C-alpha positions in Angstrom: 122.7 -12.0 113.5 125.4 -9.8 115.0 127.6 -9.8 111.9 124.6 -9.3 109.7 123.6 -6.3 111.7 127.2 -4.9 111.4 127.0 -5.1 107.7 123.6 -3.5 107.5 124.5 -0.7 109.9 127.5 0.0 107.7 125.2 1.0 104.9 125.4 -1.9 102.5 122.5 -1.9 100.0 122.9 -5.5 98.7 123.0 -8.6 100.8 123.4 -12.2 99.5 122.5 -15.3 101.5 123.0 -19.0 100.4 120.2 -21.5 100.6 122.9 -24.1 101.5 123.3 -22.3 104.8 119.6 -21.9 105.3 119.4 -18.3 106.5 116.9 -18.1 109.4 113.7 -16.2 109.3 115.1 -13.8 111.8 118.1 -13.0 109.6 115.8 -12.5 106.5 113.5 -10.3 108.5 116.4 -8.2 109.8 117.7 -7.6 106.3 114.3 -6.7 105.0 113.8 -4.3 107.8 116.5 -2.0 106.4 114.9 0.4 103.9 116.6 0.3 100.5 118.5 -3.0 101.2 118.0 -5.8 98.7 118.3 -9.5 99.6 119.5 -12.0 97.0 119.4 -15.7 97.5 121.9 -18.1 96.0 120.8 -21.7 95.5 123.9 -23.0 97.2 124.1 -25.8 94.6 127.9 -25.5 94.2 128.4 -25.7 98.0 126.3 -28.8 98.4 127.8 -30.4 95.2 131.3 -30.2 96.7 129.9 -32.1 99.7 128.5 -34.8 97.4 124.9 -33.8 98.2 122.0 -32.3 96.3 119.2 -29.8 96.9 115.5 -30.7 96.6 114.1 -28.1 94.1 110.6 -28.1 95.6 112.0 -27.4 99.1 114.0 -24.6 97.5 110.8 -23.2 95.9 108.9 -23.4 99.2 111.7 -21.6 101.0 111.6 -18.7 98.5 107.8 -18.4 98.7 107.5 -18.9 102.5 110.1 -16.1 103.1 108.9 -13.7 100.4 112.3 -13.5 98.7 112.2 -11.4 95.5 115.6 -12.0 94.0 117.0 -15.5 93.7 119.0 -17.8 91.3 117.9 -20.9 89.5 118.9 -24.2 91.2 121.7 -25.1 88.8 122.9 -28.6 88.3 126.7 -28.6 88.2 127.9 -30.2 85.0 124.4 -30.8 83.6 123.0 -28.1 81.3 119.8 -30.0 80.6 119.3 -30.5 84.4 119.8 -26.8 84.9 117.4 -25.9 82.1 114.8 -28.3 83.6 115.0 -26.7 87.0 114.6 -23.2 85.4 111.3 -24.4 83.9 110.1 -26.1 87.1 110.7 -22.9 89.1 109.0 -20.8 86.4 106.0 -23.2 86.2 105.7 -22.7 90.0 105.2 -19.0 89.6 108.8 -17.9 90.2 111.3 -15.8 88.1 114.7 -17.2 88.9 117.9 -15.7 87.5 119.4 -18.3 85.1 123.0 -19.4 85.5 125.6 -20.1 82.9 128.8 -22.0 83.9 132.4 -22.1 82.9 132.9 -25.1 80.7 129.3 -25.3 79.3 128.7 -24.8 75.6 128.3 -21.1 74.7 125.3 -22.1 72.7 123.5 -22.4 76.0 124.3 -18.8 76.8 123.1 -17.9 73.3 119.8 -19.8 74.0 119.3 -18.0 77.3 119.7 -14.6 75.6 117.4 -15.7 72.8 114.7 -16.6 75.4 114.8 -13.0 76.6 116.7 -13.3 79.9 118.2 -9.9 80.6 120.0 -10.8 83.9 122.2 -13.9 83.9 124.5 -15.4 86.6 128.0 -16.6 85.6 129.3 -19.4 87.7 131.7 -22.3 87.8 134.9 -20.2 87.8 135.9 -20.9 91.4 139.2 -22.7 91.4 140.0 -21.6 87.8 143.1 -19.5 87.1 142.8 -15.8 86.5 143.6 -16.4 82.8 140.9 -19.1 82.5 138.4 -16.7 84.1 139.4 -13.8 81.8 139.1 -16.0 78.7 135.6 -17.1 79.8 134.4 -13.6 80.7 135.9 -12.1 77.5 133.9 -14.5 75.4 130.7 -14.0 77.4 130.9 -10.2 77.0 132.0 -10.5 73.4 128.9 -12.5 72.5 126.4 -10.6 74.5 127.7 -7.3 75.8 124.3 -5.8 76.5 123.2 -8.4 79.1 123.3 -7.7 82.8 125.7 -10.3 84.4 126.1 -11.3 88.0 129.6 -12.9 88.7 129.2 -15.7 91.2 132.2 -16.1 93.5 134.3 -13.3 91.9 136.2 -11.0 94.2 139.6 -10.5 92.7 140.1 -6.7 92.2 141.3 -7.0 88.6 138.3 -9.2 87.6 135.8 -7.0 89.4 137.1 -3.8 87.8 137.8 -5.4 84.4 134.3 -6.0 83.3 131.0 -4.2 83.1 129.3 -6.3 85.8 125.8 -5.5 87.0 126.7 -7.2 90.3 129.2 -9.6 91.9 129.5 -11.7 95.1 132.5 -13.2 96.9 133.7 -14.4 100.3 137.2 -13.3 99.5 137.0 -10.6 102.1 136.4 -13.2 104.8 139.1 -15.7 103.9 142.1 -13.9 105.6 140.4 -14.3 109.0 141.3 -18.0 109.0 145.0 -17.1 109.0 144.8 -14.1 111.4 145.1 -11.6 108.7 143.1 -8.7 107.3 142.1 -7.6 103.8 143.3 -4.1 103.1 141.5 -1.5 101.0 143.6 -2.5 98.0 142.3 -6.1 98.3 145.6 -7.4 99.6 145.9 -9.9 102.5 148.3 -9.1 105.3 149.1 -10.6 108.6 147.8 -8.8 111.6 148.6 -8.9 115.3 145.0 -8.1 116.1 143.6 -11.0 118.0 140.0 -10.2 118.3 138.1 -11.6 115.3 135.5 -8.9 115.5 138.1 -6.2 115.2 139.5 -7.9 112.1 135.9 -8.1 110.9 135.3 -4.4 111.3 138.6 -3.5 109.6 137.8 -5.7 106.6 134.5 -3.8 106.0 136.5 -1.1 104.3 137.4 -3.4 101.4 133.8 -4.9 101.4 132.5 -1.3 101.1 134.8 -0.8 98.1 133.3 -3.9 96.3 129.8 -2.9 97.3 130.0 0.6 96.1 131.8 0.1 92.7 130.3 2.4 90.1 129.1 0.6 87.1 130.9 1.6 84.0 
């Protein structure tokens, strides 16, 4: 709650939570209490997949409905296009409008299919752990095929990648990573060691770079 309030008080307009971490009703209500702030829910599929677990789609649907969440992603199935497509339909059949997700390594025909179905806002995932060059090749092809679609980059925080494409939105935990090594993230997006011992002081300092990501003007 404390860190969430720090971010909200700093004027951020967009806030993402992951279903994998089950944000509490108190956190959700706090975010919603700030006028002009939008809450987006990630399914957390990638997180639980790394742990060898899965998410029950009907529990995910109930969570979205019970907490009145307006913006949320489809529950994607890592490495299974048909499974991802099936979940999209299940959620839509239950009265929801999830943002579809297209992953690195999936056939681009699936992206073509999503666009043909009329989806105007698509999440791009599966690039975590890939090299910068691999990411660039993937994003280049996505934007070459369908440049007029609004894309959300899942797990993309590298400055060059954020600035290099006409994203509608991005999310990343890059700005938090240096804390594990007693470092801070500078305004330029570089990690450097710090003699600051208090984690909350490091947290406050890092907000400057987070503000930079949050307030990027769309090209």
